[in-house]
C-alpha positions in Angstrom: 52.8 -41.6 110.1 54.5 -42.2 106.7 54.9 -45.6 105.2 58.7 -45.4 105.3 58.6 -45.4 109.1 56.6 -48.6 109.2 59.1 -50.6 107.2 62.3 -48.9 108.3 63.8 -52.0 109.9 63.2 -54.0 106.7 65.3 -51.9 104.4 69.1 -52.5 104.3 69.7 -49.2 102.4 68.0 -46.6 100.4 69.5 -46.4 96.9 67.3 -43.8 95.3 65.8 -41.2 97.7 62.3 -39.7 97.1 63.5 -36.3 95.9 66.0 -37.9 93.4 63.2 -40.1 92.0 60.9 -37.2 91.5 63.6 -35.1 89.8 64.4 -37.8 87.4 60.7 -38.5 86.6 60.3 -34.8 85.7 63.3 -35.1 83.3 61.9 -38.2 81.8 58.6 -36.4 81.1 60.5 -33.8 79.1 62.4 -36.4 77.2 59.2 -38.3 76.3 57.4 -35.1 75.3 60.4 -34.1 73.0 60.5 -37.6 71.4 57.0 -37.2 69.8 57.7 -34.6 67.1 54.1 -33.5 66.4 52.4 -33.6 69.8 50.8 -37.0 69.1 48.4 -38.7 71.4 50.1 -41.4 73.4 48.6 -44.5 74.9 50.4 -45.1 78.1 50.3 -48.8 78.9 51.0 -49.4 82.6 52.4 -52.8 83.5 50.5 -53.6 86.7 51.1 -53.5 89.6 54.6 -52.2 90.0 54.5 -49.4 87.5 51.3 -47.6 88.8 53.1 -45.0 91.0 55.7 -44.4 88.3 53.0 -44.0 85.6 50.9 -41.6 87.7 53.8 -39.3 88.4 55.3 -39.6 84.9 52.1 -38.8 83.1 51.9 -35.5 84.9 55.3 -34.5 83.4 54.4 -35.4 79.8 53.1 -32.4 77.8 51.1 -34.4 75.3 47.6 -35.9 75.2 47.7 -39.3 76.9 45.3 -42.1 77.3 45.8 -44.6 80.2 45.5 -48.4 79.8 46.7 -51.3 81.9 48.1 -54.8 81.4 48.6 -57.2 84.3 51.5 -59.5 83.3 53.1 -62.0 85.6 56.3 -64.0 85.5 57.2 -63.8 89.1 54.3 -65.0 91.3 55.6 -64.7 94.9 59.2 -65.5 93.9 62.1 -63.0 93.8 63.2 -64.1 90.3 61.3 -64.4 87.1 60.1 -67.9 86.2 60.4 -67.0 82.5 56.8 -68.1 81.9 54.7 -65.0 81.1 51.0 -64.9 81.8 48.7 -62.2 80.7 46.2 -61.7 83.5 44.6 -58.5 82.2 44.9 -57.3 78.6 44.4 -53.8 77.1 41.0 -52.3 76.7 42.1 -49.7 74.1 42.6 -50.5 70.4 46.2 -49.5 69.7 46.1 -49.9 65.9 47.9 -46.9 64.3 48.4 -45.3 67.7 51.6 -44.4 69.6 52.1 -46.8 72.6 54.4 -46.0 75.5 54.9 -49.1 77.7 55.5 -48.0 81.3 57.4 -50.6 83.4 58.8 -50.5 86.9 62.0 -52.5 86.3 63.8 -54.2 83.4 65.5 -57.3 84.6 66.0 -60.3 82.3 63.9 -58.6 79.5 61.9 -61.8 78.9 58.5 -60.4 80.1 58.9 -57.1 78.3 60.0 -58.8 75.0 56.9 -61.0 75.2 54.7 -57.9 75.7 56.3 -55.9 72.9 56.0 -58.8 70.5 52.4 -59.3 71.4 51.5 -55.6 71.0 53.4 -55.4 67.7 50.8 -57.8 66.2 48.1 -55.2 66.9 49.8 -52.8 64.4 50.5 -49.7 66.6 52.1 -46.6 64.9 55.0 -47.0 67.4 56.0 -48.7 70.6 58.4 -47.1 73.1 59.4 -48.2 76.5 59.8 -46.2 79.7 61.2 -48.0 82.7 62.0 -46.6 86.1 64.8 -49.0 86.9 67.1 -51.1 84.7 69.3 -54.0 85.8 71.4 -54.5 82.7 73.7 -57.1 84.2 70.7 -59.4 84.5 69.5 -59.0 80.9 69.0 -62.2 79.1 67.1 -60.8 76.1 69.7 -58.5 74.7 67.5 -57.0 71.9 65.1 -55.3 74.3 66.1 -51.9 75.7 64.2 -49.0 77.2 63.8 -45.8 75.1 63.5 -43.9 78.4 65.3 -45.2 81.5 65.1 -43.6 84.9 68.0 -45.3 86.7 70.5 -48.1 86.2 70.8 -50.1 89.4 73.0 -53.0 90.6 71.7 -56.5 90.9 70.1 -56.2 94.3 66.5 -57.0 95.4 64.8 -53.6 95.5 61.4 -52.5 96.8 59.5 -49.3 97.1 57.7 -46.8 94.8 55.5 -49.6 93.4 58.0 -52.5 93.6 57.1 -55.2 96.1 58.0 -58.4 97.8 54.9 -60.5 98.4 52.7 -57.4 97.8 54.4 -55.4 100.6 56.6 -52.2 100.4 54.9 -50.8 97.3 53.9 -47.6 99.2 57.5 -46.6 100.2 58.3 -43.2 98.6 61.9 -44.3 97.7 63.7 -47.3 96.2 65.5 -49.4 98.8 67.3 -52.7 99.1 65.3 -55.2 101.1 67.2 -57.0 103.9 68.2 -60.4 102.5 67.0 -62.4 105.5 63.4 -61.2 104.7 63.3 -63.0 101.4 65.9 -65.8 101.4 
């Protein structure tokens, strides 16, 4: 039994089906590969936990040497909206000085958390920092100067789960992006 059948009654609608997700991730891999002119090694920094599935699939579509590292950053807790207070729970293990960094994020919302992470990583003198995000909610953006270099999908301001995104640690294992029924989180 697949995970999508377990939670089928919790999802109001599917906005990005599994096949569409996988096709776009393949395209993003090509875009990322092309953006590094000389086949440089890239340190892929996964923002835990939501971006794990995206990074795993995306990395297989990038035709470059890649190193994995992880950051656990929180501004949500168990809420459905960012508190604006960013906490670094787990920092990088790799030294990124003079290396190309690709931050892999599940969703860009207000931009506050990602701006904080980018500013912090810039102090470590990387050769470059680029951002790949699976989902983007531009109408929620508060920090206007932060944008993804590689964006999977622009979505409306709805509460989405699946493919790594959760509500109270549930729904991450859904193979699609769906809108959670409002009565489950309000």
